HTML snippet that shows the backbone in 3Dmol.js (N, CA, C, O; Angstrom):
<script src="https://3Dmol.org/build/3Dmol-min.js"></script>
<div id="view" style="width:600px;height:400px;position:relative"></div>
<script>
const pdb = `
ATOM      1  N   UNK A   1      32.540 -11.007  -8.539  1.00  0.00           N
ATOM      2  CA  UNK A   1      31.414 -11.886  -8.118  1.00  0.00           C
ATOM      3  C   UNK A   1      31.736 -13.132  -7.278  1.00  0.00           C
ATOM      4  O   UNK A   1      32.215 -14.209  -7.633  1.00  0.00           O
ATOM      5  N   UNK A   2      31.536 -12.910  -6.662  1.00  0.00           N
ATOM      6  CA  UNK A   2      31.784 -14.831  -5.488  1.00  0.00           C
ATOM      7  C   UNK A   2      31.157 -15.405  -6.158  1.00  0.00           C
ATOM      8  O   UNK A   2      30.316 -15.152  -7.020  1.00  0.00           O
ATOM      9  N   UNK A   3      31.874 -16.796  -5.464  1.00  0.00           N
ATOM     10  CA  UNK A   3      30.402 -17.794  -5.878  1.00  0.00           C
ATOM     11  C   UNK A   3      29.766 -18.080  -4.467  1.00  0.00           C
ATOM     12  O   UNK A   3      30.060 -17.532  -3.405  1.00  0.00           O
ATOM     13  N   UNK A   4      29.181 -18.691  -4.609  1.00  0.00           N
ATOM     14  CA  UNK A   4      27.850 -19.097  -2.862  1.00  0.00           C
ATOM     15  C   UNK A   4      28.271 -20.615  -2.689  1.00  0.00           C
ATOM     16  O   UNK A   4      28.473 -21.236  -3.733  1.00  0.00           O
ATOM     17  N   UNK A   5      28.469 -21.461  -1.153  1.00  0.00           N
ATOM     18  CA  UNK A   5      29.386 -22.301  -1.301  1.00  0.00           C
ATOM     19  C   UNK A   5      27.084 -23.004  -1.051  1.00  0.00           C
ATOM     20  O   UNK A   5      26.918 -24.193  -0.779  1.00  0.00           O
ATOM     21  N   UNK A   6      25.838 -22.102  -1.203  1.00  0.00           N
ATOM     22  CA  UNK A   6      24.549 -22.571  -0.916  1.00  0.00           C
ATOM     23  C   UNK A   6      23.580 -22.242  -2.514  1.00  0.00           C
ATOM     24  O   UNK A   6      23.194 -21.250  -3.132  1.00  0.00           O
ATOM     25  N   UNK A   7      23.512 -23.745  -2.660  1.00  0.00           N
ATOM     26  CA  UNK A   7      21.976 -23.616  -3.871  1.00  0.00           C
ATOM     27  C   UNK A   7      21.516 -22.910  -3.458  1.00  0.00           C
ATOM     28  O   UNK A   7      21.913 -21.818  -3.864  1.00  0.00           O
ATOM     29  N   UNK A   8      20.465 -22.842  -2.470  1.00  0.00           N
ATOM     30  CA  UNK A   8      18.932 -22.360  -1.459  1.00  0.00           C
ATOM     31  C   UNK A   8      19.343 -20.621  -1.605  1.00  0.00           C
ATOM     32  O   UNK A   8      18.438 -19.787  -1.608  1.00  0.00           O
ATOM     33  N   UNK A   9      21.044 -20.150  -1.741  1.00  0.00           N
ATOM     34  CA  UNK A   9      21.350 -18.944  -1.607  1.00  0.00           C
ATOM     35  C   UNK A   9      21.465 -18.237  -3.215  1.00  0.00           C
ATOM     36  O   UNK A   9      21.780 -19.062  -4.073  1.00  0.00           O
ATOM     37  N   UNK A  10      21.283 -17.049  -3.631  1.00  0.00           N
ATOM     38  CA  UNK A  10      21.768 -17.248  -5.550  1.00  0.00           C
ATOM     39  C   UNK A  10      22.015 -15.493  -5.326  1.00  0.00           C
ATOM     40  O   UNK A  10      21.358 -14.654  -4.711  1.00  0.00           O
ATOM     41  N   UNK A  11      23.015 -15.427  -5.967  1.00  0.00           N
ATOM     42  CA  UNK A  11      23.128 -13.799  -6.315  1.00  0.00           C
ATOM     43  C   UNK A  11      22.142 -13.403  -6.847  1.00  0.00           C
ATOM     44  O   UNK A  11      21.607 -14.322  -7.468  1.00  0.00           O
ATOM     45  N   UNK A  12      21.428 -12.149  -6.950  1.00  0.00           N
ATOM     46  CA  UNK A  12      19.746 -11.191  -7.758  1.00  0.00           C
ATOM     47  C   UNK A  12      20.382 -10.347  -8.847  1.00  0.00           C
ATOM     48  O   UNK A  12      19.896 -10.191  -9.967  1.00  0.00           O
ATOM     49  N   UNK A  13      21.924  -9.629  -8.253  1.00  0.00           N
ATOM     50  CA  UNK A  13      22.305  -8.773  -8.785  1.00  0.00           C
ATOM     51  C   UNK A  13      23.826  -8.306  -7.981  1.00  0.00           C
ATOM     52  O   UNK A  13      24.198  -8.485  -6.822  1.00  0.00           O
ATOM     53  N   UNK A  14      24.615  -7.508  -9.383  1.00  0.00           N
ATOM     54  CA  UNK A  14      25.574  -7.147  -9.121  1.00  0.00           C
ATOM     55  C   UNK A  14      26.338  -5.810  -9.646  1.00  0.00           C
ATOM     56  O   UNK A  14      26.595  -5.787 -10.849  1.00  0.00           O
ATOM     57  N   UNK A  15      26.683  -4.818  -8.940  1.00  0.00           N
ATOM     58  CA  UNK A  15      26.350  -3.616  -9.117  1.00  0.00           C
ATOM     59  C   UNK A  15      27.586  -2.705  -8.820  1.00  0.00           C
ATOM     60  O   UNK A  15      27.733  -2.672  -7.598  1.00  0.00           O
ATOM     61  N   UNK A  16      28.582  -1.913  -9.491  1.00  0.00           N
ATOM     62  CA  UNK A  16      29.330  -1.134  -9.213  1.00  0.00           C
ATOM     63  C   UNK A  16      28.089  -0.044  -8.001  1.00  0.00           C
ATOM     64  O   UNK A  16      26.877   0.149  -8.093  1.00  0.00           O
ATOM     65  N   UNK A  17      29.165   0.467  -6.921  1.00  0.00           N
ATOM     66  CA  UNK A  17      28.612   0.806  -5.874  1.00  0.00           C
ATOM     67  C   UNK A  17      28.418   2.415  -6.393  1.00  0.00           C
ATOM     68  O   UNK A  17      28.991   2.711  -7.442  1.00  0.00           O
ATOM     69  N   UNK A  18      27.625   3.472  -5.689  1.00  0.00           N
ATOM     70  CA  UNK A  18      27.446   4.162  -6.848  1.00  0.00           C
ATOM     71  C   UNK A  18      28.509   6.002  -5.829  1.00  0.00           C
ATOM     72  O   UNK A  18      28.326   7.219  -5.863  1.00  0.00           O
ATOM     73  N   UNK A  19      29.192   5.356  -5.342  1.00  0.00           N
ATOM     74  CA  UNK A  19      30.102   6.322  -5.076  1.00  0.00           C
ATOM     75  C   UNK A  19      31.545   5.514  -5.797  1.00  0.00           C
ATOM     76  O   UNK A  19      32.611   6.128  -5.820  1.00  0.00           O
ATOM     77  N   UNK A  20      31.457   4.358  -6.260  1.00  0.00           N
ATOM     78  CA  UNK A  20      32.362   4.329  -7.393  1.00  0.00           C
ATOM     79  C   UNK A  20      33.197   3.029  -6.335  1.00  0.00           C
ATOM     80  O   UNK A  20      32.791   1.946  -6.756  1.00  0.00           O
ATOM     81  N   UNK A  21      34.093   2.829  -5.265  1.00  0.00           N
ATOM     82  CA  UNK A  21      34.641   2.524  -4.479  1.00  0.00           C
ATOM     83  C   UNK A  21      34.349   1.052  -4.104  1.00  0.00           C
ATOM     84  O   UNK A  21      35.251   0.394  -3.585  1.00  0.00           O
ATOM     85  N   UNK A  22      33.308   0.576  -4.306  1.00  0.00           N
ATOM     86  CA  UNK A  22      32.679  -0.559  -3.810  1.00  0.00           C
ATOM     87  C   UNK A  22      31.843  -1.348  -5.266  1.00  0.00           C
ATOM     88  O   UNK A  22      31.425  -0.809  -6.290  1.00  0.00           O
ATOM     89  N   UNK A  23      31.812  -3.159  -4.751  1.00  0.00           N
ATOM     90  CA  UNK A  23      30.037  -3.889  -5.855  1.00  0.00           C
ATOM     91  C   UNK A  23      29.688  -4.047  -4.812  1.00  0.00           C
ATOM     92  O   UNK A  23      30.268  -4.545  -3.848  1.00  0.00           O
ATOM     93  N   UNK A  24      28.174  -3.408  -4.978  1.00  0.00           N
ATOM     94  CA  UNK A  24      26.941  -3.706  -4.104  1.00  0.00           C
ATOM     95  C   UNK A  24      26.434  -5.160  -4.841  1.00  0.00           C
ATOM     96  O   UNK A  24      26.369  -5.576  -5.997  1.00  0.00           O
ATOM     97  N   UNK A  25      26.172  -5.589  -3.729  1.00  0.00           N
ATOM     98  CA  UNK A  25      25.544  -7.481  -4.558  1.00  0.00           C
ATOM     99  C   UNK A  25      24.856  -7.799  -3.255  1.00  0.00           C
ATOM    100  O   UNK A  25      24.957  -7.785  -2.029  1.00  0.00           O
ATOM    101  N   UNK A  26      23.475  -8.330  -5.119  1.00  0.00           N
ATOM    102  CA  UNK A  26      22.392  -8.427  -3.438  1.00  0.00           C
ATOM    103  C   UNK A  26      21.886 -10.005  -3.709  1.00  0.00           C
ATOM    104  O   UNK A  26      21.704 -10.449  -4.842  1.00  0.00           O
ATOM    105  N   UNK A  27      21.707 -10.710  -2.579  1.00  0.00           N
ATOM    106  CA  UNK A  27      21.706 -11.675  -2.876  1.00  0.00           C
ATOM    107  C   UNK A  27      19.977 -12.015  -1.724  1.00  0.00           C
ATOM    108  O   UNK A  27      19.584 -11.413  -0.724  1.00  0.00           O
ATOM    109  N   UNK A  28      19.279 -13.372  -2.588  1.00  0.00           N
ATOM    110  CA  UNK A  28      18.583 -13.571  -2.484  1.00  0.00           C
ATOM    111  C   UNK A  28      18.348 -14.648  -2.481  1.00  0.00           C
ATOM    112  O   UNK A  28      18.609 -15.357  -3.453  1.00  0.00           O
ATOM    113  N   UNK A  29      17.411 -15.406  -0.669  1.00  0.00           N
ATOM    114  CA  UNK A  29      16.880 -16.412  -0.611  1.00  0.00           C
ATOM    115  C   UNK A  29      15.678 -17.054  -1.298  1.00  0.00           C
ATOM    116  O   UNK A  29      14.482 -16.833  -1.487  1.00  0.00           O
ATOM    117  N   UNK A  30      16.760 -18.106  -1.618  1.00  0.00           N
ATOM    118  CA  UNK A  30      15.352 -19.245  -2.908  1.00  0.00           C
ATOM    119  C   UNK A  30      14.951 -20.504  -1.848  1.00  0.00           C
ATOM    120  O   UNK A  30      14.348 -21.540  -2.127  1.00  0.00           O
ATOM    121  N   UNK A  31      15.476 -20.077  -0.568  1.00  0.00           N
ATOM    122  CA  UNK A  31      14.134 -21.734   0.297  1.00  0.00           C
ATOM    123  C   UNK A  31      13.563 -20.657   1.395  1.00  0.00           C
ATOM    124  O   UNK A  31      13.514 -19.432   1.506  1.00  0.00           O
ATOM    125  N   UNK A  32      13.355 -21.254   1.781  1.00  0.00           N
ATOM    126  CA  UNK A  32      11.842 -20.909   2.651  1.00  0.00           C
ATOM    127  C   UNK A  32      13.050 -20.765   4.642  1.00  0.00           C
ATOM    128  O   UNK A  32      13.081 -20.081   5.666  1.00  0.00           O
ATOM    129  N   UNK A  33      13.720 -21.883   4.035  1.00  0.00           N
ATOM    130  CA  UNK A  33      14.831 -20.795   6.128  1.00  0.00           C
ATOM    131  C   UNK A  33      15.204 -19.870   5.530  1.00  0.00           C
ATOM    132  O   UNK A  33      15.043 -19.445   4.386  1.00  0.00           O
ATOM    133  N   UNK A  34      16.007 -19.411   6.852  1.00  0.00           N
ATOM    134  CA  UNK A  34      17.629 -18.720   6.840  1.00  0.00           C
ATOM    135  C   UNK A  34      18.772 -20.026   6.715  1.00  0.00           C
ATOM    136  O   UNK A  34      18.844 -21.186   7.119  1.00  0.00           O
ATOM    137  N   UNK A  35      19.492 -19.209   6.011  1.00  0.00           N
ATOM    138  CA  UNK A  35      21.041 -19.844   5.595  1.00  0.00           C
ATOM    139  C   UNK A  35      21.856 -18.675   5.810  1.00  0.00           C
ATOM    140  O   UNK A  35      22.005 -17.497   5.485  1.00  0.00           O
ATOM    141  N   UNK A  36      22.366 -19.735   6.623  1.00  0.00           N
ATOM    142  CA  UNK A  36      24.722 -18.997   6.420  1.00  0.00           C
ATOM    143  C   UNK A  36      25.021 -19.513   4.736  1.00  0.00           C
ATOM    144  O   UNK A  36      24.722 -20.476   4.030  1.00  0.00           O
ATOM    145  N   UNK A  37      25.648 -18.476   4.629  1.00  0.00           N
ATOM    146  CA  UNK A  37      26.354 -18.166   3.052  1.00  0.00           C
ATOM    147  C   UNK A  37      27.949 -18.450   2.825  1.00  0.00           C
ATOM    148  O   UNK A  37      28.378 -17.299   2.910  1.00  0.00           O
ATOM    149  N   UNK A  38      28.917 -19.154   2.624  1.00  0.00           N
ATOM    150  CA  UNK A  38      30.396 -18.776   2.430  1.00  0.00           C
ATOM    151  C   UNK A  38      30.969 -18.090   1.315  1.00  0.00           C
ATOM    152  O   UNK A  38      31.597 -18.649   0.416  1.00  0.00           O
ATOM    153  N   UNK A  39      30.697 -16.654   1.410  1.00  0.00           N
ATOM    154  CA  UNK A  39      31.676 -16.180  -0.390  1.00  0.00           C
ATOM    155  C   UNK A  39      33.005 -16.557  -0.201  1.00  0.00           C
ATOM    156  O   UNK A  39      33.820 -16.441   0.714  1.00  0.00           O
ATOM    157  N   UNK A  40      32.992 -17.318  -1.961  1.00  0.00           N
ATOM    158  CA  UNK A  40      34.428 -18.077  -2.337  1.00  0.00           C
ATOM    159  C   UNK A  40      34.103 -15.825  -3.742  1.00  0.00           C
ATOM    160  O   UNK A  40      33.200 -15.234  -4.335  1.00  0.00           O
ATOM    161  N   UNK A  41      35.704 -15.650  -3.407  1.00  0.00           N
ATOM    162  CA  UNK A  41      35.398 -14.757  -4.675  1.00  0.00           C
ATOM    163  C   UNK A  41      37.172 -15.279  -6.011  1.00  0.00           C
ATOM    164  O   UNK A  41      38.349 -15.639  -5.988  1.00  0.00           O
ATOM    165  N   UNK A  42      36.525 -15.073  -6.522  1.00  0.00           N
ATOM    166  CA  UNK A  42      37.289 -15.504  -7.757  1.00  0.00           C
ATOM    167  C   UNK A  42      38.329 -14.977  -8.339  1.00  0.00           C
ATOM    168  O   UNK A  42      37.860 -14.536  -9.389  1.00  0.00           O
ATOM    169  N   UNK A  43      39.724 -14.682  -8.323  1.00  0.00           N
ATOM    170  CA  UNK A  43      40.770 -13.359  -8.394  1.00  0.00           C
ATOM    171  C   UNK A  43      41.081 -12.794  -7.250  1.00  0.00           C
ATOM    172  O   UNK A  43      41.736 -13.285  -6.330  1.00  0.00           O
ATOM    173  N   UNK A  44      40.305 -11.110  -7.366  1.00  0.00           N
ATOM    174  CA  UNK A  44      40.840 -10.367  -6.135  1.00  0.00           C
ATOM    175  C   UNK A  44      39.696 -10.732  -5.775  1.00  0.00           C
ATOM    176  O   UNK A  44      38.676 -11.068  -6.376  1.00  0.00           O
ATOM    177  N   UNK A  45      40.184 -10.553  -3.998  1.00  0.00           N
ATOM    178  CA  UNK A  45      39.327 -10.637  -3.139  1.00  0.00           C
ATOM    179  C   UNK A  45      39.310  -9.245  -2.422  1.00  0.00           C
ATOM    180  O   UNK A  45      40.059  -8.404  -2.920  1.00  0.00           O
ATOM    181  N   UNK A  46      38.345  -8.754  -0.995  1.00  0.00           N
ATOM    182  CA  UNK A  46      37.352  -7.665  -1.200  1.00  0.00           C
ATOM    183  C   UNK A  46      38.770  -7.178   0.041  1.00  0.00           C
ATOM    184  O   UNK A  46      39.446  -8.075   0.543  1.00  0.00           O
ATOM    185  N   UNK A  47      39.031  -5.713   0.377  1.00  0.00           N
ATOM    186  CA  UNK A  47      39.636  -5.829   1.116  1.00  0.00           C
ATOM    187  C   UNK A  47      38.952  -5.837   2.145  1.00  0.00           C
ATOM    188  O   UNK A  47      39.231  -6.484   3.154  1.00  0.00           O
ATOM    189  N   UNK A  48      37.779  -4.968   1.970  1.00  0.00           N
ATOM    190  CA  UNK A  48      36.861  -5.360   3.293  1.00  0.00           C
ATOM    191  C   UNK A  48      35.515  -5.495   2.548  1.00  0.00           C
ATOM    192  O   UNK A  48      35.403  -5.437   1.324  1.00  0.00           O
ATOM    193  N   UNK A  49      34.514  -5.682   3.418  1.00  0.00           N
ATOM    194  CA  UNK A  49      32.932  -6.432   3.437  1.00  0.00           C
ATOM    195  C   UNK A  49      32.071  -5.931   4.485  1.00  0.00           C
ATOM    196  O   UNK A  49      32.325  -5.968   5.689  1.00  0.00           O
ATOM    197  N   UNK A  50      30.546  -5.237   3.681  1.00  0.00           N
ATOM    198  CA  UNK A  50      30.210  -4.817   5.177  1.00  0.00           C
ATOM    199  C   UNK A  50      28.199  -5.227   4.838  1.00  0.00           C
ATOM    200  O   UNK A  50      27.446  -5.420   3.883  1.00  0.00           O
ATOM    201  N   UNK A  51      28.183  -5.205   5.363  1.00  0.00           N
ATOM    202  CA  UNK A  51      26.144  -5.706   4.959  1.00  0.00           C
ATOM    203  C   UNK A  51      25.795  -4.357   4.745  1.00  0.00           C
ATOM    204  O   UNK A  51      25.813  -3.460   5.588  1.00  0.00           O
ATOM    205  N   UNK A  52      25.405  -4.258   3.292  1.00  0.00           N
ATOM    206  CA  UNK A  52      24.518  -3.077   3.197  1.00  0.00           C
ATOM    207  C   UNK A  52      22.861  -2.120   3.081  1.00  0.00           C
ATOM    208  O   UNK A  52      21.900  -2.765   3.500  1.00  0.00           O
ATOM    209  N   UNK A  53      22.712  -1.431   2.826  1.00  0.00           N
ATOM    210  CA  UNK A  53      21.671  -1.309   2.813  1.00  0.00           C
ATOM    211  C   UNK A  53      21.057   0.167   2.162  1.00  0.00           C
ATOM    212  O   UNK A  53      21.852   0.976   2.640  1.00  0.00           O
ATOM    213  N   UNK A  54      20.112   0.932   1.363  1.00  0.00           N
ATOM    214  CA  UNK A  54      19.679   1.001   1.089  1.00  0.00           C
ATOM    215  C   UNK A  54      20.259   2.181   0.250  1.00  0.00           C
ATOM    216  O   UNK A  54      20.112   2.435  -0.945  1.00  0.00           O
ATOM    217  N   UNK A  55      21.028   2.887   1.313  1.00  0.00           N
ATOM    218  CA  UNK A  55      21.978   3.926   0.715  1.00  0.00           C
ATOM    219  C   UNK A  55      23.326   3.223   0.046  1.00  0.00           C
ATOM    220  O   UNK A  55      23.657   3.391  -1.128  1.00  0.00           O
ATOM    221  N   UNK A  56      23.876   2.596   0.781  1.00  0.00           N
ATOM    222  CA  UNK A  56      24.390   1.511   0.458  1.00  0.00           C
ATOM    223  C   UNK A  56      26.067   1.817   1.298  1.00  0.00           C
ATOM    224  O   UNK A  56      27.039   1.073   1.167  1.00  0.00           O
ATOM    225  N   UNK A  57      26.029   3.127   2.159  1.00  0.00           N
ATOM    226  CA  UNK A  57      26.924   3.133   3.253  1.00  0.00           C
ATOM    227  C   UNK A  57      27.248   1.498   3.322  1.00  0.00           C
ATOM    228  O   UNK A  57      26.633   0.463   3.068  1.00  0.00           O
ATOM    229  N   UNK A  58      28.460   1.835   3.772  1.00  0.00           N
ATOM    230  CA  UNK A  58      28.783   0.332   4.866  1.00  0.00           C
ATOM    231  C   UNK A  58      28.905   0.225   6.525  1.00  0.00           C
ATOM    232  O   UNK A  58      29.845   0.724   7.142  1.00  0.00           O
ATOM    233  N   UNK A  59      27.788  -0.518   7.164  1.00  0.00           N
ATOM    234  CA  UNK A  59      27.526  -1.405   7.777  1.00  0.00           C
ATOM    235  C   UNK A  59      29.112  -1.832   8.828  1.00  0.00           C
ATOM    236  O   UNK A  59      30.168  -1.800   8.196  1.00  0.00           O
ATOM    237  N   UNK A  60      29.172  -2.121  10.023  1.00  0.00           N
ATOM    238  CA  UNK A  60      29.903  -3.146  10.272  1.00  0.00           C
ATOM    239  C   UNK A  60      30.483  -4.173   9.668  1.00  0.00           C
ATOM    240  O   UNK A  60      29.851  -4.996   9.006  1.00  0.00           O
ATOM    241  N   UNK A  61      32.227  -4.215   9.923  1.00  0.00           N
ATOM    242  CA  UNK A  61      32.913  -5.550   8.794  1.00  0.00           C
ATOM    243  C   UNK A  61      32.071  -6.239   9.010  1.00  0.00           C
ATOM    244  O   UNK A  61      31.276  -5.905   9.889  1.00  0.00           O
ATOM    245  N   UNK A  62      31.886  -7.484   8.305  1.00  0.00           N
ATOM    246  CA  UNK A  62      32.173  -9.094   8.314  1.00  0.00           C
ATOM    247  C   UNK A  62      32.828  -9.490   7.763  1.00  0.00           C
ATOM    248  O   UNK A  62      33.491  -8.799   6.988  1.00  0.00           O
ATOM    249  N   UNK A  63      33.024 -11.099   7.895  1.00  0.00           N
ATOM    250  CA  UNK A  63      33.999 -11.551   7.066  1.00  0.00           C
ATOM    251  C   UNK A  63      33.307 -12.573   5.446  1.00  0.00           C
ATOM    252  O   UNK A  63      32.709 -12.285   4.409  1.00  0.00           O
ATOM    253  N   UNK A  64      33.679 -13.413   5.884  1.00  0.00           N
ATOM    254  CA  UNK A  64      33.018 -14.343   4.454  1.00  0.00           C
ATOM    255  C   UNK A  64      31.618 -15.092   4.160  1.00  0.00           C
ATOM    256  O   UNK A  64      31.267 -15.637   3.113  1.00  0.00           O
ATOM    257  N   UNK A  65      31.040 -14.988   5.167  1.00  0.00           N
ATOM    258  CA  UNK A  65      29.578 -15.828   5.673  1.00  0.00           C
ATOM    259  C   UNK A  65      29.223 -14.905   6.242  1.00  0.00           C
ATOM    260  O   UNK A  65      29.720 -14.349   7.222  1.00  0.00           O
ATOM    261  N   UNK A  66      27.954 -14.581   5.420  1.00  0.00           N
ATOM    262  CA  UNK A  66      26.101 -14.202   6.076  1.00  0.00           C
ATOM    263  C   UNK A  66      25.507 -14.689   5.607  1.00  0.00           C
ATOM    264  O   UNK A  66      25.663 -15.242   4.518  1.00  0.00           O
ATOM    265  N   UNK A  67      24.006 -14.626   6.728  1.00  0.00           N
ATOM    266  CA  UNK A  67      22.996 -14.658   6.723  1.00  0.00           C
ATOM    267  C   UNK A  67      22.464 -14.695   5.505  1.00  0.00           C
ATOM    268  O   UNK A  67      23.182 -14.295   4.589  1.00  0.00           O
ATOM    269  N   UNK A  68      21.073 -15.185   5.182  1.00  0.00           N
ATOM    270  CA  UNK A  68      20.822 -14.693   3.991  1.00  0.00           C
ATOM    271  C   UNK A  68      19.196 -15.533   4.585  1.00  0.00           C
ATOM    272  O   UNK A  68      19.230 -16.752   4.756  1.00  0.00           O
ATOM    273  N   UNK A  69      17.949 -14.801   4.836  1.00  0.00           N
ATOM    274  CA  UNK A  69      16.727 -14.813   5.341  1.00  0.00           C
ATOM    275  C   UNK A  69      15.960 -16.117   3.972  1.00  0.00           C
ATOM    276  O   UNK A  69      16.225 -16.394   2.802  1.00  0.00           O
ATOM    277  N   UNK A  70      14.997 -16.560   4.948  1.00  0.00           N
ATOM    278  CA  UNK A  70      14.020 -17.274   3.428  1.00  0.00           C
ATOM    279  C   UNK A  70      13.851 -16.724   2.942  1.00  0.00           C
ATOM    280  O   UNK A  70      13.795 -15.709   3.636  1.00  0.00           O
ATOM    281  N   UNK A  71      13.502 -16.283   1.212  1.00  0.00           N
ATOM    282  CA  UNK A  71      13.000 -15.520   0.046  1.00  0.00           C
ATOM    283  C   UNK A  71      12.877 -14.161   1.513  1.00  0.00           C
ATOM    284  O   UNK A  71      11.995 -13.561   2.128  1.00  0.00           O
ATOM    285  N   UNK A  72      14.271 -14.242   1.480  1.00  0.00           N
ATOM    286  CA  UNK A  72      14.165 -12.587   1.769  1.00  0.00           C
ATOM    287  C   UNK A  72      16.027 -12.280   0.668  1.00  0.00           C
ATOM    288  O   UNK A  72      16.912 -13.033   0.262  1.00  0.00           O
ATOM    289  N   UNK A  73      15.810 -10.981   0.625  1.00  0.00           N
ATOM    290  CA  UNK A  73      16.680 -10.117  -0.390  1.00  0.00           C
ATOM    291  C   UNK A  73      18.084 -10.024   1.170  1.00  0.00           C
ATOM    292  O   UNK A  73      17.742  -9.649   2.292  1.00  0.00           O
ATOM    293  N   UNK A  74      19.296 -10.374   0.891  1.00  0.00           N
ATOM    294  CA  UNK A  74      20.700  -9.946   1.757  1.00  0.00           C
ATOM    295  C   UNK A  74      21.857  -8.399   0.747  1.00  0.00           C
ATOM    296  O   UNK A  74      21.871  -8.493  -0.480  1.00  0.00           O
ATOM    297  N   UNK A  75      22.383  -7.613   1.173  1.00  0.00           N
ATOM    298  CA  UNK A  75      22.829  -6.762   0.332  1.00  0.00           C
ATOM    299  C   UNK A  75      24.345  -6.297   1.285  1.00  0.00           C
ATOM    300  O   UNK A  75      24.552  -5.772   2.379  1.00  0.00           O
ATOM    301  N   UNK A  76      25.114  -6.782   0.260  1.00  0.00           N
ATOM    302  CA  UNK A  76      26.783  -6.809   0.554  1.00  0.00           C
ATOM    303  C   UNK A  76      27.366  -5.439  -0.243  1.00  0.00           C
ATOM    304  O   UNK A  76      26.923  -5.109  -1.343  1.00  0.00           O
ATOM    305  N   UNK A  77      28.166  -4.872   0.292  1.00  0.00           N
ATOM    306  CA  UNK A  77      29.264  -4.340   0.034  1.00  0.00           C
ATOM    307  C   UNK A  77      30.927  -4.622   0.023  1.00  0.00           C
ATOM    308  O   UNK A  77      31.724  -4.747   0.953  1.00  0.00           O
ATOM    309  N   UNK A  78      31.008  -4.642  -0.674  1.00  0.00           N
ATOM    310  CA  UNK A  78      32.458  -5.557  -1.479  1.00  0.00           C
ATOM    311  C   UNK A  78      32.885  -4.240  -1.678  1.00  0.00           C
ATOM    312  O   UNK A  78      32.337  -3.623  -2.591  1.00  0.00           O
ATOM    313  N   UNK A  79      34.438  -3.229  -0.491  1.00  0.00           N
ATOM    314  CA  UNK A  79      35.457  -2.862  -1.530  1.00  0.00           C
ATOM    315  C   UNK A  79      36.850  -3.140  -1.626  1.00  0.00           C
ATOM    316  O   UNK A  79      37.561  -3.513  -0.694  1.00  0.00           O
ATOM    317  N   UNK A  80      37.072  -3.013  -2.368  1.00  0.00           N
ATOM    318  CA  UNK A  80      38.320  -3.866  -3.327  1.00  0.00           C
ATOM    319  C   UNK A  80      39.962  -2.071  -3.364  1.00  0.00           C
ATOM    320  O   UNK A  80      40.076  -0.882  -3.660  1.00  0.00           O
ATOM    321  N   UNK A  81      40.623  -3.073  -2.902  1.00  0.00           N
ATOM    322  CA  UNK A  81      41.960  -2.309  -2.686  1.00  0.00           C
ATOM    323  C   UNK A  81      42.237  -1.510  -4.421  1.00  0.00           C
ATOM    324  O   UNK A  81      43.229  -0.811  -4.627  1.00  0.00           O
TER     325      UNK A  81
END
`;
const viewer = $3Dmol.createViewer("view");
viewer.addModel(pdb, "pdb");
viewer.setStyle({}, {cartoon: {color: "spectrum"}});
viewer.zoomTo();
viewer.render();
</script>
């Protein structure tokens, strides 16, 4: 599970993806404004990181920095090799 560089965004959940090929990480923007946050992975770093959606399908590939809306939820799909 990643560590975040902001106290205003928290990991609200993490679970294996339904297809068993990734880790789904849900982020919550705990402040009232949008926040860019960098993810720092302990141990194995994901080979690919995607913003997620309700179907857990990978969308466009991103780096280790994401923006989470104030009081909003964000979903990430982290694929490991």
